[in-house]
N, C-alpha and C positions, 0 to 999 in steps of 0.2 A: 221260784220266787223266794226272796230274802226280805226278811223284816229286822230292823235294827231299832233298839229302844236304849235311850240314854236314862242315867239316873246319877243322883248324887249331887246335883246343883243345889245352890242355896245361897243365902247371905252369910259372910265372912268379913271379919276385920282385916285391915291391911296387915301383912305379915303372918297372916293365918294359912291355914292349909285345908284343902278339900280332895277328895277322891272321886273321880268320875268313873263310871261303868257304862259299858254298852253291851247289851245282850242280843245275840244274833240268833235267828231262828229261821226254819225253811231247809232248803236244800243248799248246804255249805259245801263249796269245793276246798280241796286240801290247799291249792295255791291262791292264796288271796293277799293283797295287800290292803291294810286297815289304816286309817288315819283319824285324827281329831281335827276339827276346823272351828273357827269361831267367827261371830259376826256381831258387831255392836251397831245399834241404830244409826242409820245414815252412812254405813261403812260397808265396803265389799267384804265377803266372805275371805278368810285367809287361812292358810295352812299353820297350824300349831305344831303336829307332830306326825309322823308316820312310821309305819313298822312293815317290813317287807316279811315274806313267809320264812326266810332264813331266821328271823328275829334281829335283823339289822335295822337301826332306828336313825331317824333324822328330825331335827328340831329347829323351828324358827328361832332366829338369833335373840329374839325378845323373850324367850321362855327358856333358852339354854341354861343349863345349871340349876334351874329350879323346877322343871317339870319332868316327869318320867312317864313314858308310854310304856305298855306291857301288853301282852296277850297270852290267853290260856286256849290254845287249840282245842283240847280236849272238852272244855267247857263253852267254846265259842263265845268268849268273852273278850272284850277289850277294856283296857283300863288306863286312867290318865291321874297319877298322882301330882298335885298341885301345891308347891311349897313356896313360903315367901310371897303370897298374892299381892299384887298392886292393885291400885283403882283401875288403871289402864287394861287390867285383864278381865274386867266386866264385859261380858257378852253372852250370846246364847251360843253354847258349844255343841257342835254336831259330830256324830260318829258317821264314816264312811267306809264302805267296803267295795273294793275292785276285783271284778273277776276276770280271770284271764281270756276264757274262751267259752262262749262268745263274750266279747269285750263288753261289759257292762258294769254300771256303778249302782250302788244303793246308798241311800241315805236314812239316817234316823230323823226324829221329829225335833230334836234339840232339847237341851236343858239349860235353864238359866243360871248363870253364875254372876253374882253381885258382890263387888269388894268395897266396901264402905265403912266408915267410922259410925 
């Protein structure tokens, strides 16, 4: 069993920055893919960024150049540095971990990010 807990959300002005963190606990295998997703009210959940066990990253076009995903395998944490925030970034942000075998996914409870003047 794996538990994921997000933190770092809050209210920020347009153009501002936030850093989200996801702490993983339980039995964590070495080979995992992790990612950040977000969901605004009335919208579907969408991928923001993902990071492979090798450290290779992928970003949604909407956040490319503004957000940076990172992982610390020793501490079992996942980070998301968000810069130049826009009102359309407002959403609940979720952390996800994918296990290779047996194939399984875990989700955090989410943390609210609100970008508003």
